[in-house]
Steps between C-alpha positions, in 0.01 A plus 500: 500500500797421725760753610836513322613778723851466633811474285659316792430455872730790578382743235159667516331636196524884505204725437507871426171686549427864435256711705516247787439735790120489472201364307529196282879501508504474875227238495704285256801510732291433803336195339833361372676516843204328670526198276726193510720578202775746593633773278751781515282806446623852416235758583527838324310824521538864398490622862779341704352570840170339408678207343720438800190526728320241288803268520513531883128435529518188284793362702324574829173336388677194353794424736512131403505544125775306314506767228769767491382852483696815405424845379643740237371835389375513137309783330388351171462853350857598583766377259779556753310295754445218245867499414604504866273212580623294205862557601424388852301199386778382273759540775298337780306230322657465154177331372143505619203284417175701498423863419155625616421838344235607744558872556228713336281810532146604416311829518123558497425788270862544397618814326728478198820495703365228730398300197857519359648411840267201529617361168859581589480306828279207393655448159816680393676457839402129517659447152812688602546316829436165346750566222762609760454194718445244225875416471499382861187283473570130529472286190185343640379823658151658501369850443162584652327818392224621724244620252122535508183385328458869416790452258291273278430640154127496565543771763687740273355756266481437130814689415718285737318185407591564134866562579552211737311244300696575182669170391785715368550694822867575559674577828567853370129557426410360845737752666374787283144426606606487864679833461178651362259343748314827551408519130446130422283431801252790465222260391530289815160423660512525882472172692432481871707746693743545207369808329809561289697272276853516644501199732318258265721621213821463696407140570397440135842624385669265754278204387594565139867511588472169689306331223684629194855620574652398831495119434738554200749666734508218759676167490298208378495355849377811681135547609289817464154584630256795510288470809151631591505481883134591537341826613628506856482747789827693469582869484485463121191272488306705751274396793210410270701210352320166560809300599742522795862582413610147591295364202723702264798289604346169407572481122851658529605249768347214300719599201804542723452149636446312173814317381778696335410328171360697212140408405412628157130479580547756777801703391444866400133462590283712726411302810219582750352277769770244395342479147588633162313819409450679169727796421 
């Protein structure tokens, strides 16, 4: 596919990315600014010092980049922070072109509070931030959700599989299940290092939202994707992951760089290794 990137020679497409100070988020930005197509990239992170340090490092390592880099603090779990960022974005950019919901958490052997926090961060906060920024998304804009293969239905326990595969599932029922993740995910069977259900369940809720509900809230010309970046060596993925963190940026950057034209065959699908995957 060719690149339909710039609105005009003087206007770069603007990308907002959460959790960009490390891991896959940082790798995505690093790959983008090393390539030929320039963007205006807004890095965000919960910790301002770490975010500003990441910005400085990226600029130092890529002095010749044609992309524009800037930073703004954003804690996806803090409503005041979300509102402040949205106000700043509207005032400084007016419109933006791509939202990459990358920020996320995972615990190994999570207690009940950590399970709830995982679902809050990886699902509820993503929904809230997306809803807040949606009015500023360009008519041909894109939303990229960094998800996981662990969010596939086959990785969930029978209780969650039954809820999420229900053809009559409503958004209300989806949110109720997410609010009761401790109860509904008790029959989860451990897989690899994930001995509890909260991370897989949080991504399953996100996948369901992308597949069933968010498309109806977007304009007909806007694109939406759930992305499996691969099991990569990050703080979240762990050192035992088989892929380097750079590999996790490949599919997101591929979807960023495809033309700003909606493809029904790809839209609202889960994409991994540049290919459509099963939900």
